[in-house]
VEXGU-550875 format. One line per 4 residues: their letters; for each residue x, z, y of C-alpha. Coordinates in steps of 0.02 Angstrom, whole numbers, always signed. Layout:
BEGIN
A) X,Z,Y | ...
This chain:
BEGIN
MKNL) +3671,+2529,+3571 | +3835,+2624,+3580 | +3977,+2579,+3698 | +4159,+2629,+3688
ILIT) +4268,+2658,+3841 | +4456,+2685,+3840 | +4532,+2760,+3998 | +4722,+2766,+4003
IDTL) +4829,+2843,+4139 | +5007,+2782,+4150 | +5146,+2913,+4153 | +5032,+3067,+4149
RRDM) +5117,+3218,+4072 | +5012,+3328,+3960 | +5064,+3485,+4055 | +4989,+3415,+4216
VGIY) +4811,+3419,+4148 | +4717,+3582,+4177 | +4626,+3573,+4011 | +4794,+3611,+3930
DNKS) +4805,+3782,+4017 | +4885,+3714,+4174 | +4846,+3831,+4318 | +4883,+3714,+4462
SLTP) +4712,+3627,+4463 | +4783,+3452,+4482 | +4644,+3375,+4378 | +4479,+3460,+4421
HLDS) +4372,+3313,+4364 | +4459,+3295,+4195 | +4448,+3483,+4175 | +4261,+3479,+4209
LKEH) +4237,+3368,+4056 | +4304,+3498,+3935 | +4134,+3564,+3879 | +4090,+3391,+3815
CIVF) +4260,+3344,+3743 | +4359,+3347,+3584 | +4527,+3407,+3652 | +4682,+3364,+3550
NNSF) +4810,+3499,+3586 | +4952,+3413,+3495 | +4942,+3227,+3529 | +5097,+3118,+3536
ATGP) +5142,+2945,+3597 | +5231,+2820,+3484 | +5362,+2797,+3618 | +5420,+2860,+3789
YTQA) +5377,+2708,+3895 | +5241,+2576,+3908 | +5308,+2443,+3791 | +5341,+2568,+3652
SFQG) +5181,+2668,+3674 | +5046,+2540,+3708 | +5078,+2445,+3548 | +5020,+2603,+3462
ILTS) +4872,+2626,+3579 | +4806,+2447,+3565 | +4873,+2380,+3399 | +4898,+2538,+3295
EYYL) +5073,+2479,+3253 | +5246,+2536,+3303 | +5350,+2452,+3437 | +5491,+2389,+3325
EYGK) +5383,+2341,+3177 | +5460,+2166,+3177 | +5619,+2212,+3269 | +5647,+2207,+3456
EKKL) +5540,+2070,+3533 | +5504,+2026,+3714 | +5320,+1989,+3688 | +5184,+2061,+3578
NSKK) +5206,+1989,+3403 | +5062,+1874,+3355 | +5048,+1965,+3188 | +5000,+2125,+3278
ILIS) +4811,+2134,+3296 | +4741,+2204,+3458 | +4587,+2315,+3447 | +4503,+2191,+3564
EVLK) +4523,+2054,+3433 | +4442,+2161,+3298 | +4294,+2207,+3408 | +4264,+2034,+3480
EKDI) +4247,+1966,+3303 | +4104,+2090,+3280 | +4014,+2023,+3435 | +4059,+2170,+3545
YTAA) +4095,+2121,+3725 | +4273,+2166,+3771 | +4332,+2195,+3950 | +4499,+2257,+4019
FHSN) +4553,+2306,+4195 | +4733,+2357,+4231 | +4886,+2322,+4337 | +5036,+2345,+4221
AYLS) +5148,+2192,+4207 | +5206,+2242,+4032 | +5024,+2232,+3973 | +4988,+2064,+4054
YYFG) +4943,+1896,+3982 | +5128,+1849,+3990 | +5168,+1979,+3857 | +5019,+1930,+3748
YNRG) +4898,+2071,+3787 | +4756,+1955,+3841 | +4706,+1914,+3662 | +4528,+1957,+3612
WDTF) +4460,+2000,+3785 | +4304,+1919,+3854 | +4354,+1983,+4026 | +4537,+2021,+4062
YDSM) +4601,+2074,+4233 | +4789,+2111,+4240 | +4816,+2086,+4428 | +4964,+1970,+4402
ADEV) +4894,+1845,+4527 | +4871,+1979,+4662 | +4990,+2029,+4800 | +5077,+2198,+4785
TDMY) +5213,+2287,+4884 | +5374,+2378,+4843 | +5294,+2544,+4886 | +5139,+2506,+4781
PFIR) +5195,+2381,+4648 | +5024,+2385,+4566 | +4840,+2379,+4611 | +4789,+2556,+4655
GEGI) +4647,+2655,+4579 | +4515,+2610,+4707 | +4552,+2427,+4676 | +4534,+2448,+4488
NSKV) +4371,+2543,+4512 | +4305,+2406,+4625 | +4340,+2277,+4490 | +4252,+2383,+4359
EEFL) +4102,+2412,+4471 | +4085,+2227,+4509 | +4096,+2187,+4323 | +3965,+2315,+4271
SNFS) +3847,+2259,+4410 | +3846,+2085,+4332 | +3852,+2135,+4149 | +3693,+2103,+4051
FKKP) +3717,+2244,+3924 | +3642,+2131,+3791 | +3794,+2170,+3683 | +3886,+2332,+3649
LFLW) +4033,+2351,+3768 | +4214,+2399,+3739 | +4291,+2433,+3909 | +4474,+2476,+3940
VHYM) +4525,+2542,+4112 | +4707,+2583,+4151 | +4773,+2671,+4307 | +4952,+2651,+4369
DVHE) +4945,+2772,+4516 | +5045,+2915,+4438 | +5189,+2795,+4404 | +5342,+2791,+4516
PYIA) +5384,+2763,+4658 | +5268,+2912,+4696 | +5211,+2863,+4870 | +5088,+3004,+4900
EEDY) +4948,+3014,+5028 | +4961,+3159,+5150 | +4791,+3231,+5099 | +4847,+3254,+4920
LSKI) +5026,+3306,+4957 | +4968,+3443,+5075 | +4869,+3519,+4932 | +5027,+3527,+4827
DPNL) +5140,+3592,+4966 | +5072,+3607,+5144 | +5249,+3629,+5209 | +5313,+3466,+5137
KLSK) +5306,+3332,+5271 | +5375,+3162,+5222 | +5344,+2988,+5287 | +5311,+2851,+5160
DEMF) +5481,+2777,+5202 | +5562,+2943,+5158 | +5466,+2949,+4995 | +5521,+2774,+4952
SLFK) +5701,+2819,+4994 | +5693,+2961,+4867 | +5638,+2835,+4738 | +5773,+2708,+4780
NTLH) +5918,+2828,+4803 | +5878,+2969,+4682 | +5752,+2921,+4548 | +5801,+2741,+4520
PRDV) +5988,+2777,+4494 | +5942,+2935,+4393 | +6037,+3048,+4512 | +6001,+3227,+4457
SDAN) +6136,+3309,+4564 | +6018,+3380,+4695 | +5888,+3501,+4626 | +5792,+3503,+4790
KINT) +5767,+3315,+4786 | +5707,+3324,+4605 | +5585,+3462,+4653 | +5520,+3354,+4794
LKKL) +5498,+3205,+4678 | +5399,+3314,+4559 | +5285,+3370,+4701 | +5255,+3189,+4749
YMAK) +5215,+3153,+4567 | +5093,+3298,+4562 | +5007,+3232,+4718 | +4984,+3065,+4629
VKET) +4909,+3154,+4479 | +4783,+3237,+4595 | +4744,+3069,+4676 | +4716,+2985,+4509
DVYI) +4594,+3121,+4454 | +4488,+3073,+4605 | +4489,+2891,+4547 | +4430,+2944,+4375
KKLF) +4292,+3050,+4453 | +4234,+2895,+4549 | +4242,+2793,+4389 | +4128,+2917,+4302
SIFS) +4009,+2902,+4448 | +4010,+2713,+4424 | +3974,+2736,+4239 | +3831,+2855,+4279
SHGL) +3751,+2733,+4401 | +3746,+2602,+4262 | +3681,+2721,+4129 | +3842,+2714,+4029
LDNS) +3871,+2901,+4014 | +3715,+2921,+3908 | +3764,+2798,+3772 | +3954,+2789,+3774
TIII) +4102,+2875,+3695 | +4251,+2888,+3814 | +4429,+2910,+3753 | +4551,+2971,+3887
NSDH) +4739,+2977,+3866 | +4905,+2934,+3945 | +5037,+2821,+3870 | +5186,+2936,+3904
GDEF) +5250,+3065,+4027 | +5393,+3076,+4151 | +5554,+3176,+4159 | +5612,+3284,+4303
SEHG) +5786,+3330,+4240 | +5724,+3433,+4091 | +5849,+3340,+3983 | +5966,+3273,+4116
GLSH) +5868,+3124,+4177 | +5724,+3057,+4281 | +5581,+2936,+4253 | +5544,+2886,+4072
DGKM) +5692,+2818,+3977 | +5730,+2802,+3792 | +5715,+2985,+3746 | +5595,+3077,+3631
YNEL) +5572,+3245,+3714 | +5400,+3317,+3747 | +5398,+3286,+3934 | +5390,+3103,+3881
VSVP) +5298,+3094,+3715 | +5178,+3243,+3720 | +5022,+3170,+3800 | +4842,+3219,+3844
LLIY) +4707,+3150,+3729 | +4521,+3184,+3750 | +4363,+3111,+3674 | +4211,+3132,+3786
EKSN) +4027,+3113,+3743 | +3889,+3182,+3849 | +3807,+3257,+3694 | +3971,+3331,+3628
RSKV) +4006,+3516,+3614 | +4181,+3572,+3658 | +4303,+3564,+3513 | +4490,+3592,+3506
VETP) +4597,+3507,+3373 | +4767,+3585,+3339 | +4823,+3463,+3203 | +4959,+3346,+3269
VSLI) +4893,+3170,+3299 | +4965,+3008,+3367 | +4905,+2880,+3493 | +4924,+2755,+3350
DIPP) +4762,+2832,+3288 | +4658,+2764,+3433 | +4614,+2590,+3363 | +4558,+2658,+3193
TICD) +4456,+2790,+3284 | +4369,+2659,+3390 | +4326,+2562,+3232 | +4262,+2720,+3148
MLDI) +4151,+2762,+3297 | +4077,+2587,+3298 | +4061,+2580,+3108 | +4180,+2433,+3095
NPSP) +4316,+2406,+2966 | +4489,+2426,+3045 | +4618,+2289,+3034 | +4726,+2305,+2876
SFRG) +4877,+2303,+2994 | +4827,+2466,+3078 | +4948,+2608,+3039 | +4846,+2753,+3110
FSLL) +4700,+2858,+3050 | +4533,+2900,+3128 | +4540,+3050,+3243 | +4370,+3100,+3178
STSQ) +4455,+3157,+3017 | +4600,+3265,+3072 | +4604,+3396,+2936 | +4740,+3307,+2838
ERTI) +4916,+3363,+2884 | +5027,+3214,+2914 | +5192,+3157,+2987 | +5198,+3084,+3163
FGEA) +5326,+2949,+3204 | +5388,+2864,+3361 | +5518,+2733,+3405 | +5591,+2646,+3556
MGKI) +5751,+2571,+3621 | +5870,+2708,+3678 | +5891,+2633,+3851 | +5922,+2711,+4021
GHKE) +5841,+2626,+4169 | +5732,+2472,+4176 | +5864,+2346,+4125 | +5902,+2356,+3940
KDTD) +6081,+2321,+3887 | +6123,+2208,+3741 | +6213,+2355,+3662 | +6063,+2473,+3670
KPIH) +6003,+2532,+3499 | +5841,+2614,+3441 | +5794,+2796,+3446 | +5665,+2872,+3328
YLLK) +5575,+3036,+3305 | +5475,+3123,+3170 | +5357,+3269,+3193 | +5305,+3370,+3042
DSLK) +5208,+3531,+3068 | +5303,+3618,+3208 | +5470,+3530,+3182 | +5527,+3377,+3278
VIYN) +5677,+3277,+3216 | +5760,+3144,+3327 | +5888,+3015,+3277 | +5976,+2911,+3410
QNDS) +6067,+2758,+3341 | +6165,+2737,+3503 | +6278,+2882,+3460 | +6220,+2917,+3280
SWQA) +6162,+3090,+3337 | +6031,+3201,+3256 | +5926,+3333,+3344 | +5788,+3449,+3289
YDQI) +5676,+3569,+3384 | +5550,+3702,+3336 | +5395,+3657,+3437 | +5327,+3835,+3431
KDTK) +5481,+3940,+3463 | +5569,+3816,+3578 | +5438,+3729,+3684 | +5569,+3663,+3806
EEEN) +5672,+3587,+3663 | +5834,+3670,+3715 | +5906,+3732,+3549 | +5958,+3597,+3427
IISK) +5928,+3667,+3252 | +5970,+3511,+3153 | +6085,+3611,+3038 | +5932,+3708,+2978
VPNK) +5824,+3556,+2944 | +5790,+3511,+2761 | +5872,+3347,+2710 | +5704,+3281,+2653
LKNK) +5647,+3269,+2835 | +5803,+3175,+2887 | +5779,+3062,+2737 | +5597,+3034,+2785
LNNF) +5647,+2981,+2960 | +5784,+2870,+2888 | +5656,+2787,+2775 | +5544,+2755,+2925
LNRK) +5678,+2676,+3034 | +5743,+2573,+2887 | +5570,+2521,+2826 | +5553,+2341,+2772
RKE) +5464,+2238,+2903 | +5306,+2153,+2851 | +5315,+1964,+2832
């Protein structure tokens, strides 16, 4: 009896994970899994923030498939709905308001914990990793295992406001001494208003973020220990990814707004099995491929609505797309318009409807996406992106 586990880490940048040649050792547990992982070196989110990315991760559709909507469209089929129909037990544990029952993400789950009834604070506006792990452990201790299990676990700890524990922060910078009030002040007065005028403050924010990455890796290590104690590591496939990254002034901003640069849309993606041998996949793939992959692994037909492809068959070269609202900050304006990107081979093309601007970047020669080479881009790529953003919505 095979089980499938999906672990998602909110806001985790790809370049923070040691498997991807990061030398800072922020993620020792994730790094230790490499010898049993398929590692996707070029994996991309369908959008730069939760609402735009998770529709790809859980429904294998794009965010604006039916236009801008507040809640998950009922025509979009969650992977949980597909699996529950096949008598697979579905369980979810997370603390992200945008993925709560209010927005329609509770469909198809036998057990669904979204923490919306729990008390949180301004400094920690979500249930922290140890709380999520406790919920998972309690669930597994009472689960009969008479059915195959699909388990989704999501961690919010890397997400702002970056209130780091001293133990983790000292490992990033032993000379950095901040109270939690001072950390929260950096969030309120620098990050939240997107104030990039002080490079020292931005550097401090990034160190706090890195401390949170290190903390979250410890939560994942504990989660694997919980899995091991229940025998899950021997008969489960585990997919691990983030939904998007975070910006630290690489392109003039902070947090994760409506932009399509790699600090936001280039994400870690791993598939772990205890019996796996290490494998690295260089072909570009998308998080929209996760639901079809889960179906493939469980030998289930995917929903006809799914737009992605199984990650188990990555030899075919394809075009990666993403879309979001081109907003800045948490409150979207009525005048905000969409932003889209296309990735083909090593070329990324971005079109922002807010100012009708085009950008293009060579992902090999210009890893920081600093030189706009749109004048050198073949018209067929611009036309392809235009066709995507103007595609006829399904009825």
